MARBA-3410 file (N, C-alpha, C, O; in Angstrom, 1 decimal):
72
-52.9,-21.1,94.9,-51.7,-21.1,94.2,-50.8,-20.1,94.9,-51.2,-19.0,95.4 ~ -49.5,-20.5,95.0,-48.5,-19.7,95.7,-47.3,-19.4,94.8,-46.8,-20.4,94.2 ~ -47.0,-18.2,94.6,-45.8,-17.8,93.7,-44.7,-17.2,94.6,-45.0,-16.3,95.4 ~ -43.5,-17.7,94.4,-42.4,-17.3,95.2,-41.2,-17.0,94.3,-40.9,-17.7,93.4 ~ -40.6,-15.8,94.5,-39.3,-15.5,93.8,-38.2,-16.1,94.6,-38.0,-15.8,95.8
-37.3,-16.9,94.0,-36.2,-17.5,94.6,-34.9,-17.1,94.0,-34.8,-17.1,92.8 ~ -33.9,-16.8,94.8,-32.5,-16.5,94.3,-31.6,-17.7,94.7,-31.5,-18.0,95.9 ~ -31.1,-18.3,93.7,-30.2,-19.5,93.9,-28.8,-19.1,94.4,-28.5,-17.9,94.5 ~ -28.0,-20.1,94.7,-26.7,-19.9,95.2,-25.8,-19.2,94.2,-24.8,-18.6,94.7 ~ -26.1,-19.2,93.0,-25.3,-18.5,91.9,-25.9,-17.2,91.6,-25.4,-16.5,90.6
-26.8,-16.7,92.4,-27.4,-15.4,92.2,-28.4,-15.3,91.1,-28.9,-14.2,90.8 ~ -28.8,-16.5,90.6,-29.9,-16.5,89.5,-31.2,-16.4,90.2,-31.5,-17.1,91.2 ~ -32.1,-15.6,89.7,-33.4,-15.4,90.2,-34.4,-16.2,89.4,-34.4,-16.2,88.2 ~ -35.3,-16.9,90.1,-36.4,-17.7,89.4,-37.7,-17.5,90.2,-37.7,-17.2,91.4 ~ -38.7,-17.6,89.4,-40.1,-17.6,90.0,-40.6,-19.0,90.0,-40.7,-19.7,89.0
-41.0,-19.5,91.2,-41.5,-20.8,91.4,-43.0,-20.7,91.8,-43.3,-20.0,92.7 ~ -43.9,-21.4,91.1,-45.3,-21.4,91.4,-45.7,-22.8,91.9,-45.4,-23.8,91.3 ~ -46.3,-22.8,93.1,-46.8,-24.0,93.7,-48.4,-24.0,93.6,-49.0,-23.0,94.0 ~ -48.9,-25.1,93.1,-50.4,-25.2,93.1,-50.8,-26.1,94.2,-50.2,-27.2,94.5 ~ -51.9,-25.7,94.9,-52.4,-26.6,96.0,-53.0,-27.8,95.4,-53.6,-27.8,94.3
-52.9,-28.9,96.1,-53.5,-30.2,95.7,-55.0,-30.0,95.7,-55.5,-29.4,96.6 ~ -55.7,-30.6,94.7,-57.1,-30.5,94.7,-57.7,-31.2,96.0,-57.2,-32.2,96.4 ~ -58.8,-30.7,96.4,-59.6,-31.4,97.5,-60.7,-32.2,96.9,-61.6,-31.6,96.3 ~ -60.6,-33.5,97.0,-61.5,-34.4,96.3,-62.9,-34.5,97.0,-62.9,-34.3,98.2 ~ -63.9,-34.7,96.2,-65.2,-35.0,96.8,-65.3,-36.3,97.5,-64.8,-37.3,97.0
-65.8,-36.3,98.7,-65.9,-37.5,99.5,-67.3,-38.1,99.4,-67.5,-39.4,99.5 ~ -68.3,-37.3,99.2,-69.7,-37.8,99.1,-70.6,-36.8,98.5,-70.4,-35.6,98.6 ~ -71.7,-37.3,98.0,-72.8,-36.4,97.5,-74.1,-36.9,98.1,-74.4,-38.1,97.9 ~ -74.8,-36.1,98.8,-76.1,-36.5,99.4,-77.2,-35.7,98.7,-77.0,-34.7,98.1 ~ -78.4,-36.3,98.9,-79.6,-35.7,98.3,-80.6,-35.4,99.4,-80.5,-36.0,100.5
-81.4,-34.4,99.2,-82.4,-34.0,100.2,-83.6,-35.0,100.2,-84.5,-34.8,101.1 ~ -83.7,-35.9,99.3,-84.7,-37.0,99.3,-84.1,-38.3,99.0,-83.2,-38.4,98.1 ~ -84.5,-39.4,99.7,-84.0,-40.7,99.4,-84.8,-41.3,98.3,-84.3,-42.1,97.5 ~ -86.1,-40.9,98.2,-87.0,-41.4,97.1,-88.1,-40.4,96.9,-88.3,-39.5,97.8 ~ -88.7,-40.4,95.8,-89.8,-39.4,95.5,-90.7,-40.0,94.4,-90.3,-40.6,93.4
-92.0,-39.8,94.7,-93.1,-40.2,93.8,-93.9,-39.0,93.4,-94.4,-38.3,94.3 ~ -94.0,-38.7,92.1,-94.7,-37.5,91.7,-95.8,-37.9,90.7,-95.7,-38.9,90.0 ~ -96.9,-37.2,90.8,-97.9,-37.4,89.8,-97.5,-36.7,88.5,-96.7,-35.8,88.5 ~ -98.0,-37.2,87.4,-97.7,-36.7,86.1,-98.0,-35.2,86.0,-99.0,-34.7,86.5 ~ -97.0,-34.5,85.5,-97.1,-33.0,85.4,-96.6,-32.2,86.6,-96.4,-31.0,86.5
-96.4,-32.9,87.7,-95.8,-32.2,88.9,-94.3,-32.1,88.8,-93.7,-32.9,88.2 ~ -93.8,-31.2,89.6,-92.3,-31.0,89.6,-91.8,-31.0,91.0,-92.6,-30.8,92.0 ~ -90.5,-31.2,91.2,-89.9,-31.1,92.5,-88.5,-30.7,92.3,-87.8,-31.2,91.4 ~ -87.9,-29.9,93.1,-86.5,-29.5,93.0,-85.7,-30.3,94.0,-85.9,-30.2,95.2 ~ -84.8,-31.1,93.5,-83.9,-31.9,94.3,-82.7,-31.0,94.6,-82.3,-30.2,93.8
-82.1,-31.3,95.8,-80.9,-30.5,96.2,-79.8,-31.5,96.5,-80.0,-32.4,97.3 ~ -78.6,-31.3,95.9,-77.5,-32.1,96.2,-76.6,-31.4,97.2,-76.4,-30.2,97.0 ~ -76.0,-32.1,98.1,-75.0,-31.6,99.0,-73.7,-32.3,98.8,-73.6,-33.5,99.0 ~ -72.6,-31.5,98.4,-71.3,-32.1,98.1,-70.4,-31.9,99.3,-70.3,-30.8,99.8 ~ -69.8,-33.0,99.8,-68.8,-32.9,100.9,-67.5,-33.4,100.5,-67.4,-34.3,99.7
-66.4,-32.8,101.0,-66.4,-31.7,102.0,-66.8,-30.4,101.4,-66.7,-30.2,100.2 ~ -67.1,-29.5,102.2,-67.5,-28.1,101.8,-66.4,-27.5,101.0,-66.6,-26.6,100.1 ~ -65.1,-27.8,101.3,-64.0,-27.2,100.6,-63.5,-28.0,99.4,-62.4,-27.7,98.9 ~ -64.3,-28.9,98.9,-64.0,-29.6,97.7,-63.7,-28.7,96.6,-64.3,-27.7,96.4 ~ -62.6,-29.0,95.8,-62.2,-28.1,94.7,-63.3,-28.0,93.6,-63.5,-26.9,93.2
-63.9,-29.1,93.2,-64.9,-29.0,92.2,-66.2,-29.6,92.7,-66.3,-30.8,92.9 ~ -67.2,-28.8,93.0,-68.5,-29.3,93.6,-69.6,-29.3,92.6,-70.8,-29.3,92.9 ~ -69.2,-29.3,91.3,-70.2,-29.3,90.2,-71.0,-30.6,90.2,-70.4,-31.7,90.3 ~ -72.3,-30.5,90.2,-73.2,-31.7,90.1,-73.9,-31.6,88.7,-74.4,-30.6,88.3 ~ -73.8,-32.7,88.0,-74.5,-32.8,86.7,-75.7,-33.6,86.8,-75.7,-34.8,87.2
-76.9,-33.0,86.4,-78.2,-33.7,86.5,-78.6,-34.3,85.2,-78.3,-33.6,84.2 ~ -79.1,-35.5,85.2,-79.6,-36.0,83.9,-80.7,-37.1,84.2,-80.9,-37.5,85.4 ~ -81.4,-37.5,83.2,-82.5,-38.5,83.4,-82.1,-39.7,82.5,-81.7,-39.5,81.3 ~ -82.2,-40.9,83.0,-81.9,-42.1,82.2,-83.0,-42.5,81.3,-82.9,-43.3,80.4 ~ -84.2,-41.9,81.6,-85.4,-42.2,80.7,-86.2,-40.9,80.6,-87.1,-40.6,81.5
-86.0,-40.1,79.6,-86.8,-38.8,79.5,-88.3,-39.0,79.2,-89.0,-38.0,79.3 ~ -88.7,-40.2,79.0,-90.1,-40.5,78.8,-90.8,-40.6,80.2,-92.0,-40.4,80.4 ~ -89.9,-40.8,81.3,-90.4,-40.9,82.6,-90.2,-39.6,83.4,-91.1,-39.1,84.1 ~ -89.0,-39.0,83.2,-88.6,-37.8,84.0,-87.6,-37.0,83.1,-86.8,-37.5,82.5 ~ -87.8,-35.7,83.2,-86.8,-34.8,82.5,-86.2,-33.9,83.5,-86.7,-33.7,84.7
-85.0,-33.3,83.2,-84.2,-32.5,84.0,-84.1,-31.1,83.3,-83.7,-31.1,82.1 ~ -84.3,-30.1,84.0,-84.0,-28.7,83.5,-83.5,-27.8,84.5,-83.2,-26.6,84.2
END
């Protein structure tokens, strides 16, 4: 964000704030293409969000079937 004080042609002063355009996510990759686990075992998946300068790199994890797999 950039804030600039501007004086107009009539001598009036204004503060103008410019917000940078968000950098959108282009892709999300995983450290595994597939995974088979025995019951009771765990594995930590890692997501990589690109580009690295994306404005919001939040990844939300969930399970479509908590009887098969849970997320914590």
